[in-house]
Every structure is written in structure tokens, then in C-alpha cells.
SELO-525073 format. One line per 3 residues: number of its first residue (from 1); for each residue x, y, z of N, C-alpha, C. Coordinates in steps of 0.2 Angstrom, whole numbers, plus 5000, padded with zeros to 4 digits. Example, Ala and Ser with C-alpha at 12.3 -4.5 7.8 and 13.67 -1.06 7.14 Angstrom:
SELO-525073
1 = 5066/4972/5039/5062/4978/5039/5066/4984/5039 | 5064/4989/5035/5068/4995/5036/5064/5000/5039
END
This chain:
SELO-525073
1 = 4738/4339/5913/4737/4345/5909/4732/4349/5913 | 4734/4356/5914/4729/4360/5917/4723/4362/5914 | 4717/4362/5917/4711/4364/5914/4710/4371/5913
4 = 4707/4373/5908/4706/4380/5906/4699/4382/5907 | 4697/4386/5912/4690/4388/5913/4687/4393/5908 | 4681/4392/5906/4678/4397/5901/4677/4404/5904
7 = 4678/4408/5900/4677/4415/5901/4670/4416/5905 | 4670/4420/5911/4664/4421/5914/4659/4425/5910 | 4661/4429/5905/4656/4433/5901/4652/4428/5896
10 = 4655/4422/5896/4651/4417/5891/4646/4413/5895 | 4646/4414/5902/4641/4410/5906/4634/4413/5906 | 4629/4409/5907/4622/4411/5907/4621/4415/5914
13 = 4615/4418/5914/4614/4422/5920/4613/4418/5926 | 4610/4412/5925/4609/4407/5931/4616/4405/5934 | 4620/4403/5929/4627/4400/5931/4631/4406/5935
16 = 4630/4412/5932/4634/4418/5935/4631/4419/5942 | 4624/4419/5943/4621/4419/5950/4624/4414/5954 | 4625/4408/5952/4627/4403/5956/4635/4404/5958
19 = 4638/4407/5954/4645/4409/5955/4646/4414/5960 | 4641/4419/5960/4641/4424/5965/4640/4421/5972 | 4635/4416/5973/4634/4413/5979/4640/4409/5982
22 = 4643/4406/5977/4649/4401/5979/4654/4406/5981 | 4655/4412/5978/4661/4416/5980/4659/4419/5987 | 4653/4421/5988/4652/4423/5995/4652/4418/6000
25 = 4650/4412/5999/4651/4407/6003/4658/4405/6005 | 4663/4406/6000/4670/4405/6000/4673/4410/6005 | 4671/4416/6004/4673/4422/6008/4671/4420/6016
28 = 4665/4418/6017/4663/4417/6024/4667/4411/6027 | 4669/4406/6023/4674/4401/6025/4681/4403/6026 | 4683/4409/6024/4689/4411/6025/4694/4411/6019
31 = 4692/4409/6013/4696/4409/6007/4697/4417/6005 | 4703/4418/6002/4704/4425/6000/4701/4426/5993 | 4701/4432/5991/4698/4434/5985/4702/4431/5979
34 = 4709/4431/5980/4713/4428/5975/4712/4421/5974 | 4711/4417/5979/4710/4410/5979/4704/4408/5976 | 4698/4412/5977/4692/4411/5974/4692/4413/5967
37 = 4695/4418/5965/4696/4420/5958/4699/4415/5954 | 4704/4411/5957/4707/4406/5953/4703/4400/5952 | 4699/4398/5958/4694/4393/5958/4688/4394/5953
40 = 4686/4400/5953/4679/4401/5950/4680/4404/5943 | 4686/4406/5941/4687/4409/5935/4685/4416/5934 | 4685/4420/5939/4683/4427/5939/4688/4431/5942
43 = 4688/4438/5941/4693/4442/5943/4693/4443/5951 | 4698/4444/5954/4698/4446/5961/4694/4452/5962 | 4695/4457/5958/4691/4463/5959/4683/4462/5959
46 = 4681/4458/5954/4674/4456/5954/4672/4453/5960 | 4675/4448/5963/4674/4445/5969/4673/4450/5975 | 4678/4455/5975/4678/4460/5980/4672/4464/5980
49 = 4670/4466/5974/4664/4470/5973/4658/4466/5975 | 4657/4460/5974/4652/4456/5976/4652/4456/5984 | 4657/4455/5987/4658/4454/5994/4656/4461/5998
52 = 4659/4466/5995/4657/4473/5998/4650/4474/5997 | 4646/4472/5992/4639/4474/5991/4635/4469/5996 | 4637/4463/5997/4634/4458/6001/4635/4460/6009
55 = 4641/4462/6011/4641/4464/6018/4638/4471/6019 | 4637/4475/6014/4633/4481/6015/4626/4480/6015 | 4623/4477/6010/4616/4476/6010/4613/4470/6009
58 = 4617/4464/6010/4614/4457/6009/4614/4455/6002 | 4610/4450/6001/4609/4447/5994/4606/4451/5989 | 4601/4455/5992/4597/4460/5987/4602/4465/5985
61 = 4608/4467/5988/4612/4472/5985/4617/4469/5980 | 4617/4463/5979/4622/4460/5974/4620/4463/5967 | 4625/4465/5964/4624/4468/5957/4623/4463/5952
64 = 4617/4464/5948/4615/4458/5943/4618/4460/5936 | 4621/4465/5935/4623/4467/5928/4630/4464/5927 | 4631/4463/5921/4638/4460/5919/4643/4466/5918
67 = 4649/4465/5921/4654/4470/5921/4660/4468/5916 | 4664/4473/5915/4670/4471/5910/4668/4472/5903 | 4673/4472/5899/4671/4473/5891/4668/4467/5889
70 = 4663/4468/5884/4660/4462/5881/4665/4458/5878 | 4664/4451/5878/4669/4447/5875/4670/4448/5867 | 4677/4449/5866/4679/4450/5859/4681/4457/5858
73 = 4679/4462/5862/4680/4469/5861/4688/4470/5863 | 4690/4475/5860/4697/4477/5861/4702/4473/5857 | 4700/4468/5853/4705/4464/5849/4708/4469/5844
76 = 4715/4467/5843/4719/4471/5838/4719/4468/5832 | 4717/4461/5831/4718/4457/5825/4711/4455/5823 | 4710/4455/5817/4704/4452/5814/4704/4444/5814
79 = 4699/4441/5813/4699/4434/5813/4704/4431/5807 | 4704/4435/5801/4708/4433/5796/4716/4434/5798 | 4717/4439/5801/4724/4441/5803/4726/4436/5809
82 = 4722/4434/5813/4724/4429/5818/4725/4423/5816 | 4721/4420/5811/4723/4414/5807/4729/4414/5804 | 4731/4420/5801/4737/4420/5797/4743/4420/5802
85 = 4743/4423/5808/4748/4423/5813/4748/4416/5816 | 4743/4413/5817/4743/4406/5819/4746/4401/5815 | 4745/4402/5808/4748/4398/5803/4756/4398/5803
88 = 4758/4405/5804/4765/4406/5804/4768/4403/5811 | 4765/4404/5816/4768/4401/5823/4768/4393/5822 | 4764/4390/5819/4763/4383/5818/4769/4380/5813
91 = 4770/4384/5808/4774/4381/5803/4781/4384/5801 | 4782/4390/5804/4789/4393/5803/4792/4395/5810 | 4799/4397/5809/4802/4399/5815/4803/4407/5814
94 = 4805/4410/5820/4806/4417/5819/4812/4419/5814 | 4817/4415/5814/4822/4416/5809/4820/4416/5802 | 4815/4412/5800/4812/4412/5793/4808/4418/5792
97 = 4806/4422/5797/4803/4428/5796/4807/4434/5797 | 4814/4432/5797/4819/4438/5799/4818/4441/5805 | 4816/4438/5810/4815/4440/5817/4820/4438/5822
100 = 4824/4442/5825/4830/4440/5829/4827/4437/5836 | 4825/4430/5835/4823/4427/5841/4824/4419/5840 | 4825/4416/5845/4826/4408/5845/4820/4405/5844
103 = 4815/4407/5848/4808/4404/5848/4803/4409/5848 | 4797/4407/5847/4791/4412/5847/4790/4414/5854 | 4791/4420/5856/4790/4423/5863/4786/4429/5862
106 = 4785/4433/5867/4780/4439/5867/4783/4444/5862 | 4790/4445/5863/4793/4450/5859/4793/4448/5851 | 4794/4442/5850/4794/4439/5843/4787/4440/5840
109 = 4782/4438/5844/4775/4439/5841/4774/4446/5840 | 4776/4451/5844/4775/4458/5843/4778/4460/5837 | 4785/4458/5836/4788/4460/5830/4785/4457/5823
112 = 4782/4451/5824/4779/4448/5818/4773/4452/5816 | 4769/4454/5821/4763/4458/5820/4765/4465/5817 | 4770/4468/5820/4772/4475/5817/4775/4474/5810
115 = 4778/4468/5809/4781/4467/5802/4776/4466/5797 | 4770/4463/5799/4765/4462/5794/4760/4468/5793 | 4759/4471/5798/4753/4476/5798/4755/4483/5801
118 = 4761/4483/5804/4764/4490/5807/4760/4491/5813 | 4761/4497/5816/4758/4499/5822/4762/4497/5828 | 4760/4499/5834/4763/4497/5840/4759/4492/5844
121 = 4762/4487/5847/4759/4482/5851/4761/4482/5858 | 4756/4483/5862/4758/4484/5870/4759/4477/5873 | 4761/4477/5879/4763/4471/5882/4757/4467/5884
124 = 4751/4470/5885/4745/4466/5886/4743/4462/5880 | 4743/4465/5874/4741/4462/5868/4746/4457/5866 | 4753/4458/5868/4758/4452/5867/4756/4446/5870
127 = 4753/4447/5876/4751/4441/5880/4745/4438/5877 | 4740/4442/5876/4733/4440/5874/4733/4436/5867 | 4737/4439/5863/4736/4436/5856/4738/4429/5856
130 = 4744/4427/5858/4745/4419/5858/4740/4415/5862 | 4738/4418/5868/4734/4414/5872/4727/4413/5869 | 4725/4418/5866/4718/4418/5863/4718/4413/5857
133 = 4724/4411/5854/4725/4406/5849/4726/4399/5852 | 4726/4398/5858/4727/4392/5861/4735/4390/5862 | 4739/4395/5863/4746/4394/5864/4748/4396/5871
136 = 4752/4392/5874/4755/4393/5881/4762/4394/5881 | 4765/4398/5885/4772/4399/5886/4776/4393/5889 | 4780/4390/5886/4784/4384/5889/4791/4385/5890
139 = 4793/4382/5896/4800/4382/5898/4802/4375/5899 | 4808/4373/5897/4811/4366/5897/4811/4365/5905 | 4810/4358/5906/4810/4356/5913/4814/4349/5913
142 = 4819/4348/5918/4823/4342/5918/4821/4338/5924 | 4820/4332/5923/4818/4328/5929/4821/4321/5928 | 4824/4318/5932/4827/4311/5931/4821/4306/5931
145 = 4821/4302/5926/4815/4297/5925/4816/4291/5931 | 4822/4290/5933/4823/4284/5937/4824/4286/5945 | 4822/4293/5946/4823/4295/5953/4818/4291/5958
148 = 4821/4289/5963/4818/4285/5968/4816/4290/5974 | 4810/4291/5976/4808/4296/5981/4811/4294/5988 | 4811/4287/5989/4813/4284/5995/4821/4285/5996
151 = 4824/4284/5990/4832/4285/5990/4834/4292/5991 | 4830/4297/5988/4831/4304/5989/4830/4306/5997 | 4825/4303/6000/4823/4305/6007/4829/4302/6011
154 = 4832/4296/6010/4837/4293/6013/4843/4297/6013 | 4845/4300/6007/4850/4304/6005/4850/4310/6009 | 4844/4314/6009/4844/4320/6013/4844/4319/6020
157 = 4841/4314/6023/4840/4314/6030/4845/4309/6034 | 4849/4305/6030/4854/4301/6033/4861/4302/6030 | 4861/4300/6024/4868/4300/6020/4871/4307/6021
160 = 4868/4312/6018/4871/4318/6018/4873/4321/6025 | 4869/4321/6030/4870/4323/6036/4877/4320/6039 | 4877/4313/6038/4883/4309/6040/4890/4312/6036
163 = 4889/4314/6030/4895/4317/6026/4897/4323/6029 | 4892/4327/6031/4893/4334/6034/4897/4333/6041 | 4895/4328/6045/4898/4327/6051/4906/4324/6050
166 = 4906/4320/6045/4913/4317/6043/4918/4323/6041 | 4915/4328/6037/4919/4333/6034/4921/4338/6040 | 4917/4339/6045/4918/4343/6051/4924/4340/6055
169 = 4923/4333/6056/4928/4329/6060/4935/4329/6057 | 4935/4328/6050/4941/4327/6047/4944/4333/6044 | 4940/4339/6045/4942/4345/6042/4943/4345/6035
172 = 4938/4342/6032/4938/4341/6025/4933/4346/6021 | 4934/4347/6015/4929/4351/6011/4925/4347/6006 | 4918/4348/6006/4914/4345/6002/4913/4348/5995
175 = 4914/4345/5990/4913/4347/5983/4908/4343/5980 | 4904/4347/5976/4899/4343/5972/4901/4344/5964 | 4902/4338/5961/4905/4337/5955/4900/4335/5949
178 = 4900/4337/5943/4896/4335/5938/4899/4337/5931 | 4897/4334/5926/4899/4336/5919/4893/4339/5916 | 4894/4344/5911/4889/4347/5907/4892/4349/5900
181 = 4888/4350/5896/4890/4352/5889/4888/4360/5888 | 4892/4364/5885/4890/4370/5883/4890/4371/5875 | 4884/4373/5873/4883/4373/5866/4882/4380/5863
184 = 4884/4382/5857/4883/4388/5855/4876/4391/5853 | 4871/4386/5853/4864/4388/5851/4860/4387/5858 | 4863/4387/5864/4859/4386/5870/4854/4392/5870
187 = 4848/4390/5873/4843/4395/5874/4839/4393/5880 | 4839/4398/5885/4836/4396/5892/4829/4400/5892 | 4827/4403/5887/4820/4407/5888/4814/4402/5887
190 = 4809/4406/5886/4802/4402/5885/4800/4403/5877 | 4796/4399/5875/4793/4400/5868/4786/4397/5868 | 4782/4400/5863/4775/4398/5863/4774/4392/5859
193 = 4770/4388/5861/4768/4381/5858/4761/4380/5859 | 4758/4375/5855/4751/4373/5856/4751/4370/5863 | 4745/4370/5866/4744/4366/5873/4745/4359/5872
196 = 4749/4356/5876/4751/4349/5876/4757/4347/5871 | 4760/4352/5868/4765/4351/5863/4771/4355/5866 | 4777/4352/5865/4784/4356/5867/4786/4361/5862
199 = 4789/4366/5865/4792/4371/5861/4799/4368/5858 | 4800/4368/5852/4806/4366/5849/4811/4371/5846 | 4817/4369/5845/4822/4374/5843/4827/4370/5838
202 = 4827/4373/5832/4832/4370/5827/4839/4371/5829 | 4843/4366/5828/4850/4366/5829/4854/4367/5823 | 4859/4372/5823/4862/4373/5817/4867/4367/5815
205 = 4870/4367/5809/4875/4362/5807/4881/4366/5805 | 4887/4365/5808/4888/4360/5813/4886/4362/5820 | 4885/4357/5824/4883/4358/5831/4890/4360/5835
208 = 4890/4366/5837/4896/4368/5841/4895/4367/5848 | 4900/4363/5851/4899/4360/5858/4906/4360/5862 | 4906/4361/5868/4912/4360/5872/4909/4358/5879
211 = 4913/4353/5882/4911/4350/5888/4915/4353/5894 | 4912/4352/5900/4915/4355/5906/4913/4350/5911 | 4919/4349/5915/4918/4345/5922/4920/4350/5927
214 = 4916/4351/5932/4917/4356/5937/4915/4353/5944 | 4918/4356/5949/4917/4354/5956/4915/4361/5960 | 4910/4361/5964/4908/4367/5968/4908/4365/5975
217 = 4911/4369/5979/4911/4368/5986/4905/4372/5990 | 4904/4371/5996/4899/4374/6000/4901/4382/6001 | 4908/4383/6001/4910/4390/6001/4909/4394/5995
220 = 4908/4391/5990/4907/4394/5983/4913/4393/5979 | 4918/4390/5981/4924/4388/5977/4923/4384/5971 | 4925/4386/5965/4924/4382/5959/4930/4380/5956
223 = 4930/4373/5954/4936/4371/5950/4933/4367/5944 | 4936/4369/5938/4933/4366/5932/4938/4364/5927 | 4936/4360/5922/4941/4359/5917/4937/4357/5910
226 = 4939/4360/5905/4935/4359/5899/4938/4354/5894 | 4934/4351/5890/4937/4345/5886/4932/4344/5880 | 4934/4342/5875/4930/4342/5869/4928/4334/5867
229 = 4932/4330/5870/4930/4323/5869/4925/4320/5874 | 4924/4313/5874/4919/4310/5879/4923/4309/5885 | 4919/4310/5891/4922/4309/5897/4924/4302/5898
232 = 4930/4300/5900/4932/4293/5902/4935/4293/5909 | 4937/4287/5911/4940/4286/5918/4946/4290/5918 | 4950/4289/5913/4957/4293/5913/4956/4300/5913
235 = 4951/4303/5909/4950/4310/5909/4948/4312/5916 | 4943/4308/5919/4941/4310/5926/4946/4310/5931 | 4951/4306/5931/4957/4306/5935/4961/4312/5934
238 = 4962/4314/5928/4966/4320/5927/4963/4326/5930 | 4956/4326/5930/4953/4332/5934/4954/4331/5941 | 4953/4325/5944/4954/4324/5951/4961/4326/5953
241 = 4966/4325/5949/4973/4327/5950/4973/4334/5951 | 4970/4338/5946/4970/4345/5946/4966/4348/5952 | 4961/4344/5954/4957/4346/5960/4961/4346/5966
244 = 4965/4340/5967/4970/4339/5973/4975/4345/5973 | 4977/4347/5967/4982/4352/5967/4980/4359/5970 | 4973/4360/5970/4971/4366/5973/4970/4366/5980
247 = 4972/4361/5984/4971/4361/5991/4976/4357/5994 | 4977/4358/6001/4982/4354/6005/4978/4350/6010 | 4971/4351/6010/4967/4347/6015/4963/4341/6011
250 = 4959/4338/6015/4955/4333/6012/4949/4335/6008 | 4947/4331/6003/4941/4333/5999/4936/4327/5999 | 4930/4329/6001/4924/4324/6000/4921/4326/5993
253 = 4921/4322/5988/4918/4323/5982/4912/4319/5981 | 4907/4323/5979/4900/4320/5978/4899/4320/5970 | 4898/4314/5968/4897/4313/5960/4891/4309/5959
256 = 4888/4309/5953/4883/4304/5951/4885/4297/5949 | 4881/4293/5946/4882/4286/5945/4885/4285/5938 | 4888/4290/5935/4891/4289/5929/4897/4284/5930
259 = 4897/4279/5925/4902/4273/5926/4909/4275/5927 | 4911/4281/5923/4918/4283/5924/4920/4285/5931 | 4915/4287/5935/4916/4289/5942/4918/4284/5946
262 = 4916/4278/5944/4917/4272/5949/4922/4267/5946 | 4926/4269/5941/4931/4265/5938/4936/4263/5943 | 4939/4257/5942/4944/4255/5947/4951/4258/5945
265 = 4954/4261/5950/4960/4264/5949/4966/4260/5946 | 4966/4254/5949/4972/4249/5947/4971/4247/5940 | 4966/4248/5937/4965/4246/5930/4967/4251/5925
268 = 4969/4257/5928/4970/4263/5924/4978/4265/5925 | 4982/4265/5919/4989/4266/5920/4990/4274/5921 | 4988/4277/5927/4989/4284/5928/4989/4285/5935
271 = 4993/4289/5938/4994/4291/5945/4991/4298/5946 | 4987/4298/5951/4984/4305/5953/4990/4309/5957 | 4991/4315/5955/4996/4319/5958/4994/4321/5965
274 = 4998/4321/5969/4997/4324/5976/4999/4331/5976 | 4997/4335/5981/4998/4342/5982/5006/4343/5981 | 5010/4339/5984/5017/4340/5984/5020/4339/5977
277 = 5016/4336/5973/5019/4335/5966/5016/4341/5961 | 5012/4345/5964/5009/4350/5959/5014/4356/5958 | 5014/4359/5953/5018/4364/5951/5015/4371/5952
END
């Protein structure tokens, strides 16, 4: 979990003086103002002002006053209003507040504030309001739990280069194949959630879904087939037959380790159509 640095306006004078010296030392070592700003938790502009003063007049020229707006100024919500918004974000969905959004995002928070108290909410406030309440914007990430780094390295450095050479020698085309599901309630955007908690989305009932198996080549050619049932070995072979009908050359098909991809052909009462059999 990423650490959150305290606002520099909350620091004591002694700590702020130490930050100035560390920022100057970092600039002398070659760090950029942006890098130092992220490390020390101050703005790039502030570090630039410190450095300019130091290079012009030395340590005595460093500004000792505090800059920026005092902490808490410029807020558009009172503490009571902020607690009310926070309660809604924790317990209700945008749909329950008649807001057209799948998850709580910047626009949905803006609409909620306007719905409750009216007025216009700028982009800066749309970002600051949830962040000040301890929310962060989350996007779904996918990562295979059983991924083996050494196996991935071997695939990239040995296995796949050999496939490319084979395809060139045999005048074959490489296709990447996989299955996926398309749902009517899919949402690819971000939504606000408490730090350390995922953003969740309610799924309607009935759950509308359609499956797709597709193969994509290096040249950008796409072959696909939709189906509503579970993928089986027979259904996979049906797709292979259609894939063969789309070309007269050889195909090297790359698939994952789904069991139906490795089913024994002689155990299945089905014959793959050859190009000469295609209509």
C-alpha cells in the first residue's frame, strides 16, 4: 500500500527547514525538482523557488515564510456536508441517488454535490473532495496468480522466437487465440473507494452474457465466433474448422492451458473441415 505524506503546511518550522536543506542537497546531487517534490511531499514550484534563492544568495537568501493557502482554505463543503457525502459514498450507489453512473467517480461526485446543494463544481474540487475524505480512484487489474516468472522468461526468449522462425520457414501465420465473455453491465472506468478497499459494482438480475472465442494474427486479422454455452472440446474444434476455412496456408495457433484446448481429437466424433471442404 502506498504511503501518504503529510501536507507540508502541517509541518513545524524546524521540519520545514530540514526539508529545504534536503531539497537543495538533492538538487546538488542531480535530482530533478519533480523527483524531489514526490520524495519530500512538496510542490515542484516550491523547490524551484528554494533553489533559485539558494543559487542567487546562498542559505541566507532562503525564504523562511510559508507559502500557499493555509490548510483548509478554499474548501467548498463544510464538515457536516463532507460527512454526509462520505456516508453516501460508503453506503449507496450512484443509481440509488438517481445519478447516471456505474461507480462513484469524479463526475458522479460532482452531480451528487450539485443535487444536494446546487452550484457549480470545478474539476479541481471534484478531485479534492473524495481525496480529502480518504478515497482513491481504483481501476481493476488482472494478474495470473500462478504465473511463473522463469516460465515467462523462457517463453519470451526461447519458445516464441523459435515459433517465429518456424512460421517464416513454413510460410505459416501465427494466431493468438482466447475466449472471453461480454456482459451487458461491463464497466471499464474507475470508481472511488476507501484506501485498501476495492471498488464494487452491483450486477443486475438476470445477468446478460455472451461468450466469444477469437484469434488475432500479427497482421491484425481477426477471426471470432460467439456462443452462449460453456466452451467444450467439440465447440473448440468447430471454431478451428472455421478458422481453417479462412486461409489456404498453415496456421500456428497459440492458446492457453484450458483443458478443452488439449483434448484428444480421436476421442471426439467430429472432423475438422479442410479448406477444400469449406463453402
